[in-house]
C-alpha positions in Angstrom: 0.4 0.0 0.2 1.6 3.2 -1.2 2.7 5.7 1.5 -0.2 8.4 2.2 1.3 11.9 1.0 1.4 14.9 3.7 0.7 17.9 2.4 2.3 20.9 4.2 0.7 23.5 5.7 1.0 27.1 4.7 2.2 29.7 6.5 1.8 33.4 7.4 4.5 35.3 9.6 5.0 33.1 12.3 1.4 31.5 12.6 0.4 28.4 11.0 -2.8 28.1 9.7 -4.5 24.7 11.3 -7.7 24.7 9.0 -6.8 21.5 7.8 -7.0 19.9 11.0 -8.5 21.9 13.4 -12.1 23.7 12.4 -12.4 25.6 15.5 -9.5 28.2 14.5 -9.1 31.7 12.2 -6.2 33.0 10.7 -6.0 35.9 8.2 -3.3 38.8 7.4 -5.5 40.3 4.8 -3.0 40.3 1.5 -5.9 40.0 -0.4 -9.1 42.1 -0.6 -11.9 40.4 0.7 -15.9 40.3 -0.4 -18.4 41.3 1.0 -22.3 41.2 1.0 -25.7 41.4 3.2 -25.8 38.2 5.2 -29.3 37.6 3.5 -27.8 38.4 -0.3 -27.7 41.0 -2.2 -25.3 44.0 -2.1 -23.5 45.2 1.2 -26.0 47.0 3.6 -25.8 50.2 5.4 -27.5 48.8 8.4 -28.2 45.0 8.4 -25.3 42.2 9.3 -23.6 41.5 6.4 -20.8 38.8 5.8 -17.0 38.7 5.0 -15.3 36.4 2.7 -11.3 36.4 2.7 -8.8 33.6 1.4 -9.3 32.0 4.6 -12.1 33.2 6.8 -15.6 34.4 7.2 -16.6 36.9 8.8 -20.0 38.3 10.0 -19.8 42.8 10.3 -22.6 44.6 12.5 -23.0 48.1 11.2 -23.1 50.4 14.8 -25.5 52.8 13.6 -25.7 53.4 9.2 -22.7 53.1 7.3 -22.7 55.6 4.6 -21.8 54.8 0.9 -19.2 54.5 -0.2 -17.8 53.2 2.5 -20.1 50.5 3.6 -17.6 47.8 4.4 -14.4 47.1 5.5 -11.4 47.5 3.1 -7.9 46.5 2.3 -5.4 48.9 2.7 -1.4 49.5 2.5 0.3 49.7 6.1 4.0 49.3 4.8 5.8 47.7 1.8 4.8 44.2 1.8 2.2 44.5 4.7 -1.0 45.1 4.3 -4.5 45.4 6.9 -8.2 45.8 7.0 -9.1 49.1 7.3 -12.7 48.9 9.8 -12.9 52.4 10.2 -15.3 53.1 7.5 -17.7 56.0 8.0 -16.1 58.3 10.1 -19.2 59.8 12.0 -19.5 60.1 16.2 -21.6 57.2 17.1 -20.7 54.8 13.8 -18.8 52.0 14.3 -18.9 48.1 13.1 -18.5 44.6 14.8 -16.8 42.0 13.5 -17.5 38.5 14.7 -17.7 35.0 13.0 -21.2 34.4 14.2 -23.7 34.2 16.2 -24.8 30.9 16.7 -24.0 28.2 19.4 -23.1 26.0 16.4 -20.6 28.2 14.8 -17.6 26.8 14.4 -15.8 29.6 16.4 -18.4 29.4 19.4 -16.6 27.7 22.6 -18.5 26.3 25.1 -17.1 26.9 28.6 -16.2 24.1 30.4 -16.2 21.8 28.0 -13.7 23.4 25.3 -10.1 23.2 25.8 -8.2 26.3 26.5 -9.0 28.9 23.6 -7.6 32.5 23.0 -8.7 35.4 20.4 -5.5 37.9 18.9 -5.8 41.0 16.9 -2.8 42.8 16.0 -3.8 46.1 14.6 -3.2 50.4 14.6 -5.6 53.1 15.7 -4.8 56.3 13.7 -6.3 58.6 16.4 -6.8 57.3 19.4 -8.7 60.3 20.9 -11.7 59.2 18.6 -12.4 55.7 19.9 -15.3 55.1 22.2 -14.6 51.8 22.2 -12.5 49.8 20.7 -12.7 46.1 22.2 -11.5 42.7 21.3 -12.5 39.7 23.1 -15.2 37.4 23.4 -18.6 38.0 24.4 -22.0 35.6 25.4 -23.1 34.0 21.8 -26.2 36.2 21.5 -27.8 39.2 18.8 -25.5 41.6 18.3 -26.1 44.8 20.3 -25.7 48.4 19.4 -24.0 48.9 22.8 -20.9 47.1 23.9 -22.3 47.3 27.6 -25.3 45.7 26.9 -24.2 42.3 26.1 -25.0 40.0 28.9 -21.3 38.2 29.7 -18.4 39.7 28.0 -14.5 40.1 29.0 -12.2 42.5 26.6 -9.2 44.7 26.0 -10.3 48.0 25.2 -9.0 50.8 24.1 -10.9 54.1 24.8 -9.2 57.5 23.7 -5.5 56.1 24.3 -6.1 53.8 27.4 -6.2 50.3 27.6 -8.9 49.1 29.4 -10.1 45.8 30.7 -14.0 45.5 30.6 -15.9 42.6 31.5 -20.2 42.0 32.1 -21.1 38.9 34.2 -24.8 37.6 34.0 -26.4 41.0 32.5 -24.6 42.8 35.8 -23.2 46.8 34.9 -19.8 46.6 33.3 -16.9 46.8 35.0 -13.9 48.7 34.0 -10.4 48.0 35.2 -7.5 51.1 33.6 -4.3 48.7 32.9 -2.7 52.0 33.2 -1.1 51.1 29.9 -1.7 53.3 26.9 -1.6 53.6 23.1 -0.4 56.9 20.9 -1.7 57.6 18.1 -0.7 55.5 14.5 0.7 52.7 16.7 0.1 48.9 16.1 0.0 47.0 19.4 -1.1 43.4 19.9 -4.1 42.5 22.1 -4.8 39.1 23.3 -7.4 37.4 25.5 -6.8 33.9 26.9 -9.8 31.4 28.3 -8.7 28.4 30.4 -10.9 25.2 30.2 -13.0 26.5 33.0 -13.6 29.4 31.9 -10.9 31.7 33.9 -9.4 34.8 31.3 -6.1 36.9 31.6 -5.0 39.1 28.9 -1.5 40.1 27.4 -0.8 43.2 25.7 2.3 42.8 22.8 2.8 39.3 24.5 3.5 41.0 28.3 0.5 41.0 31.4 -1.3 44.6 31.6 1.0 46.1 34.3 -2.8 46.1 36.1 -5.6 43.3 35.9 -8.4 41.8 37.1 -10.2 39.0 37.5 -13.0 37.5 35.2 -14.0 34.3 34.9 -16.9 33.2 32.4 -19.9 31.2 33.8 -19.6 27.3 33.0 -21.5 25.9 29.9 -22.3 29.5 28.5 -21.3 29.8 24.5 -18.5 32.6 23.9 -17.7 33.9 20.5 -14.3 36.0 19.8 -15.4 39.8 18.3 -13.7 43.3 17.7 -16.2 46.1 18.5 -15.4 49.7 17.1 -17.4 52.9 17.8 -16.1 56.4 17.1 -16.2 58.7 19.0 -16.5 62.6 18.5 -13.1 63.1 17.6 -13.1 60.6 15.1 -10.8 57.2 15.3 -9.7 57.9 11.2 -8.0 54.4 10.2 -8.7 51.5 12.2 -6.2 48.7 10.3 -6.5 45.1 11.3 -3.1 43.4 10.4 -3.5 39.9 11.7 -6.4 38.2 13.4 -6.1 34.9 14.8 -8.3 32.8 17.2 -8.1 29.1 18.2 -7.3 26.6 21.2 -4.2 27.4 22.9 -2.5 24.2 22.1 
């Protein structure tokens, strides 16, 4: 019997795409322009849930307030020679923004069940043109539920949230009020940083900023049996954030 052929996996930067053997994994570094459409079909919507198709992942993007043509969808931009990214700044208007998420169903392949799933993580490397223009610029995990216009209206959540240059930890447990902890770490205009949120198999959440634990942190544990999904939530303030460019998006099991 012939020896089976081993297929070499493709490598992007320092990450290896594990889609070949691990369905609960996403990695994209935006080398090719994505295709977008309304989730229900047809052209990208200014107000309804849309879908973004890139070569290696699929995401939904939910307009926060009404986007204005032609800035209805995230766009590929050049960051520097050989490096591109996905600009989610879109319509630059106060209280207008977007949420990106793999989907909002328990059956979604990127939904993780607390207490059953192995430890998992979410990492995003991105830049912000004007940090004073962010009402919210958050990455982390939230309960699988319908999209909310206000990030504080999610029932359960653990995120790193860049608000006017301050990198905060924000958590919500079982519909209670948002708890905000200033890490005392900061983000300056045009800088690129990497934020990462880790969740243990029992729901304990930890964080890193550029691979280092925050200067000040806060304890949080997701409720057992809860389904959670990774998400990126961005909302302009009156100052406007300009370009918010995702260079890398990665999510999956920690090992």
